[in-house]
C-alpha positions in Angstrom: 10.0 -26.3 15.0 8.0 -24.0 17.2 5.9 -21.4 15.4 7.5 -17.9 15.2 5.4 -14.8 14.7 5.9 -12.6 11.6 7.0 -9.8 14.0 9.8 -11.8 15.7 10.9 -13.2 12.3 11.3 -9.7 10.9 13.0 -8.2 14.0 15.6 -11.0 13.9 16.9 -9.5 10.7 17.5 -6.2 12.4 19.6 -7.9 15.1 21.7 -9.6 12.4 20.1 -13.0 13.2 18.8 -15.6 10.7 15.1 -15.6 10.1 13.0 -18.8 10.3 11.5 -18.1 6.9 11.8 -15.3 4.3 9.7 -12.4 5.6 7.4 -10.5 3.2 7.5 -6.7 3.6 5.0 -4.1 2.3 5.1 -0.5 3.2 1.4 -0.5 4.0 1.5 -3.6 6.1 -0.8 -5.6 3.9 -1.8 -9.0 5.4 -1.7 -12.3 3.7 -3.3 -15.3 5.4 -3.5 -13.2 8.5 0.2 -12.3 8.6 2.0 -9.0 8.2 5.6 -8.5 9.2 5.1 -4.8 10.0 2.3 -2.3 10.3 2.5 1.4 10.4 1.3 2.9 13.7 2.1 6.5 14.3 0.2 9.7 15.3 -1.2 11.9 12.6 -0.6 15.2 14.4 -0.6 17.1 11.1 -2.8 16.0 8.1 -0.9 13.8 5.7 -3.7 12.8 3.4 -2.1 14.6 0.4 -0.2 11.4 -0.6 -3.5 9.7 -1.4 -6.2 12.3 -1.7 -4.3 15.4 -2.9 -4.6 18.8 -1.2 -1.9 20.5 0.8 0.9 19.0 2.9 1.8 20.3 6.4 4.3 22.8 4.9 1.9 24.3 2.4 2.8 22.4 -0.8 -0.2 21.5 -3.0 -0.4 17.9 -4.3 -2.5 16.7 -7.2 -3.4 13.3 -8.4 -1.8 11.6 -11.4 -4.4 9.8 -13.4 -1.9 7.2 -14.8 -0.6 6.0 -11.4 -3.3 6.9 -8.9 -0.6 8.6 -6.8 -0.2 12.3 -6.0 2.7 14.6 -6.6 3.5 18.3 -6.0 1.5 20.4 -8.4 3.8 20.8 -11.5 5.1 24.3 -12.3 3.7 25.7 -9.1 6.6 25.7 -6.6 6.2 27.9 -3.6 9.9 28.6 -3.0 11.8 30.2 -5.8 15.0 31.3 -3.9 16.3 29.2 -1.1 17.5 32.3 0.7 13.8 33.3 1.2 12.8 30.1 3.0 12.2 31.9 6.3 9.7 34.3 4.6 8.0 31.7 2.5 7.7 28.4 4.3 4.9 28.3 6.8 5.5 26.0 9.7 2.3 24.3 10.9 0.9 25.2 14.3 1.2 22.5 16.9 -2.4 21.5 17.9 -3.3 22.2 21.5 -4.2 19.6 24.1 -2.8 16.5 22.2 -3.8 13.3 24.0 -1.2 10.9 22.6 -2.4 8.1 24.9 -5.9 8.2 23.5 -4.5 8.7 19.9 -2.5 5.5 20.3 -5.4 3.5 21.5 -7.6 4.8 18.7 -4.9 4.2 16.0 -4.3 0.7 17.4 -7.9 -0.2 17.0 -8.5 1.6 13.7 -5.4 -0.1 12.1 -6.4 -3.5 13.5 -2.9 -3.9 14.8 -2.0 -6.9 16.8 1.4 -6.0 18.4 2.0 -9.6 19.3 2.0 -10.7 15.7 3.3 -7.6 13.7 6.1 -5.2 14.3 5.0 -1.6 14.4 6.7 1.1 12.4 6.6 4.8 13.0 8.8 7.6 11.7 9.5 11.4 11.7 7.2 12.1 8.7 9.8 14.3 7.0 11.6 13.4 3.8 14.3 16.0 3.6 15.4 15.8 -0.1 11.9 15.2 -1.3 10.5 18.1 0.7 13.2 20.4 -0.8 12.1 19.3 -4.3 8.5 19.7 -3.4 9.2 23.3 -2.4 11.4 24.2 -5.4 11.2 21.6 -8.1 14.2 19.5 -9.2 16.0 22.2 -11.1 16.0 24.9 -8.5 16.3 22.4 -5.6 19.4 20.8 -7.0 20.9 24.2 -7.8 20.3 25.3 -4.2 22.2 22.3 -3.0 25.2 23.4 -5.0 25.0 27.2 -4.6 23.6 27.5 -1.1 24.0 24.3 0.9 24.1 26.1 4.2 20.7 27.7 3.6 19.2 24.3 2.7 20.7 22.9 5.9 19.3 25.8 8.0 15.8 25.2 6.6 15.9 21.5 7.1 17.2 21.8 10.7 14.4 24.3 11.5 11.9 21.7 10.2 13.5 19.0 12.4 13.3 21.4 15.3 9.6 21.9 14.7 8.7 18.2 14.6 11.0 17.1 17.4 8.3 17.1 20.1 6.2 14.9 17.9 9.0 12.4 17.4 9.7 12.3 21.1 6.0 11.8 21.9 5.7 9.0 19.3 8.6 7.2 21.0 7.0 7.6 24.4 3.4 6.7 23.7 3.6 4.5 20.5 6.8 2.7 21.4 7.5 1.5 17.8 9.5 -1.6 17.1 11.1 0.0 14.1 11.8 3.6 13.2 11.0 4.3 9.5 12.8 7.0 7.6 12.0 7.6 4.0 13.7 9.8 1.4 14.0 9.0 -2.3 17.3 10.5 -3.2 18.3 8.4 -6.2 17.4 7.7 -9.8 17.6 4.2 -11.3 21.2 4.7 -12.2 22.7 7.2 -9.8 21.9 9.5 -6.8 20.7 12.9 -7.6 23.7 14.5 -5.8 27.2 13.8 -4.8 28.4 12.1 -1.7 29.9 15.4 -0.6 26.5 17.0 -0.6 25.0 14.0 1.1 27.5 14.2 3.9 27.3 18.0 4.2 23.6 18.5 4.0 21.6 15.3 4.4 23.5 13.0 6.6 23.4 15.4 9.6 19.6 15.7 9.1 19.1 11.9 8.9 21.2 11.6 12.0 18.9 14.0 13.8 15.8 12.2 12.6 17.3 8.9 13.7 18.4 10.1 17.1 15.2 9.3 19.0 15.5 5.7 17.8 19.3 5.5 18.4 18.9 6.7 21.9 16.4 3.9 22.6 18.2 1.1 20.7 15.4 0.8 18.1 16.4 -0.4 14.7 16.0 1.9 11.7 14.6 1.0 8.3 15.4 3.4 5.5 13.2 3.6 2.3 15.1 4.9 -0.7 14.1 4.0 -4.3 16.8 3.8 -6.9 20.6 3.2 -6.8 21.5 4.0 -3.2 24.4 1.6 -2.7 27.1 4.2 -2.3 25.2 5.8 0.5 25.1 2.6 2.6 28.3 3.0 4.7 27.0 6.4 5.9 23.5 5.0 6.5 25.0 2.5 8.9 26.5 5.4 10.9 23.0 6.6 11.9 21.6 3.2 12.8 20.1 1.8 9.6 19.5 -1.9 9.8 17.0 -2.4 6.9 16.9 -0.8 3.5 13.9 -1.0 1.2 12.8 -1.4 -1.6 16.3 -2.5 -2.4 15.8 -2.4 -6.1 17.9 -4.6 -8.4 19.6 -1.6 -10.0 21.9 -1.9 -6.9 24.4 -4.7 -6.5 22.4 -6.5 -3.8 24.6 -9.5 -3.7 27.6 -7.3 -3.0 25.7 -5.4 -0.3 24.7 -8.8 1.3 28.3 -9.9 1.3 29.9 -6.6 2.5 27.4 -6.0 5.3 26.4 -9.4 6.4 24.9 -9.3 9.9 24.8 -5.5 9.7 22.2 -4.7 7.1 19.0 -6.4 5.8 18.1 -6.2 2.2 14.3 -5.7 1.8 13.2 -6.0 -1.8 15.0 -7.8 -4.6 12.0 -8.0 -6.9 11.5 -5.1 -9.4 8.3 -5.2 -11.4 10.0 -3.7 -14.4 12.3 -6.8 -14.5 9.3 -9.1 -14.6 6.6 -7.4 -16.7 5.3 -10.1 -19.1 5.5 -9.2 -22.8 1.8 -10.0 -23.0 0.8 -7.7 -20.1 -1.9 -7.3 -18.9 -2.2 -10.9 -19.9 0.2 -13.1 -17.9 1.1 -16.6 -17.1 0.8 -17.4 -13.4 3.7 -19.9 -13.4 6.0 -17.3 -14.9 5.1 -14.9 -12.1 5.6 -17.5 -9.4 9.0 -18.6 -10.9 10.2 -15.0 -10.9 9.4 -14.8 -7.2 11.2 -18.1 -6.6 14.2 -16.9 -8.5 14.6 -13.8 -6.4 14.2 -15.7 -3.2 16.7 -18.3 -4.3 19.2 -15.5 -5.3 19.0 -13.3 -2.2 17.8 -15.5 0.7 21.0 -17.6 1.1 22.7 -16.7 4.4 19.8 -14.7 5.7 19.8 -10.9 5.8 16.9 -10.7 3.3 13.2 -10.0 3.2 11.1 -10.1 0.1 9.6 -6.8 -1.1 8.0 -6.2 -4.4 4.7 -6.0 -6.3 2.8 -4.5 -9.1 1.7 -0.9 -9.0 -1.9 -0.1 -9.8 -5.4 -1.2 -8.8 -6.7 -2.8 -11.9 -7.8 -6.5 -11.7 -4.6 -7.8 -13.4 -2.4 -6.0 -10.9 -4.5 -7.2 -7.9 -4.3 -10.8 -9.1 -0.6 -10.7 -9.7 0.0 -9.2 -6.3 -2.1 -12.0 -4.7 0.0 -14.6 -6.6 3.2 -12.9 -5.4 2.0 -13.0 -1.8 1.1 -16.6 -2.0 4.4 -17.7 -3.5 6.4 -15.7 -1.0 4.4 -17.1 1.9 4.9 -20.8 1.0 8.1 -20.8 -0.9 9.7 -18.5 1.6 9.1 -21.2 4.2 10.4 -23.9 2.1 13.9 -22.5 1.5 14.8 -22.5 5.1 12.8 -25.7 5.9 10.3 -23.9 8.2 7.1 -25.7 9.1 4.1 -23.9 10.8 
């Protein structure tokens, strides 16, 4: 069998085709043995370092680090928007920098990210998570209340934000030419979405459709990141071009999704760390970790439409070692299940 690149193997899934081997997906595009299915490649017109370093996001929300996870989150009990009706007075839209040279930015980002476009698919996106941004502005209590009591005001605010980033989305498409358009928005808990499907369709689906339009217009597949139990939103996600869903946690009925949307939707995930934490953690048995990976691949890879996604959060030595074991097992066992030979 002729060698197939990780890029082509992953893009096959978005076209409803069978992969040659089980792809391995990570949001950050981490390589293993020189391979990465996808890599992020998009312009940083507005600073976005708050996710890793803290500080302020482009809309004025302050993020602080969480010592337990190493991640950042909006500063607790310090929300900048108390009343959704005041959004026009409170939310400060970032000034668009003058003289942006997207061509030069692309070349610099390509080099800085060590991106080989022949080997890895590139992902870019709008950089706006509508529900998460609402919660960052108001907190969960007030944000959810606003969705019930003033959904039109929430929609007006989100549409204004999309208007503001529209030129960046279009420039990204023109100069970066991504292979996949990546939309992220965590709208669900482990057991249920945060809001009803009525609210989803009234407020969020129109916004996602606008965020997806630059890709839809160009025939570019969309990958949607949504932690938690998102399965009831899937039929509507297909309406705005979603072809991949990650991290596809096992709180969803992934086998039913594979059956119902065969050839239309790729499941990216299927391995949740909380299902596999050894009782002896941080001590672990390597074979147990490898078997857990094989079990997930065996369960979800049949019939295609699946890419493995999963790992251990954290940067301690045990987490690093387990993630290396996971990568190794996916790489080799993922080839074995479809009979692929390099």
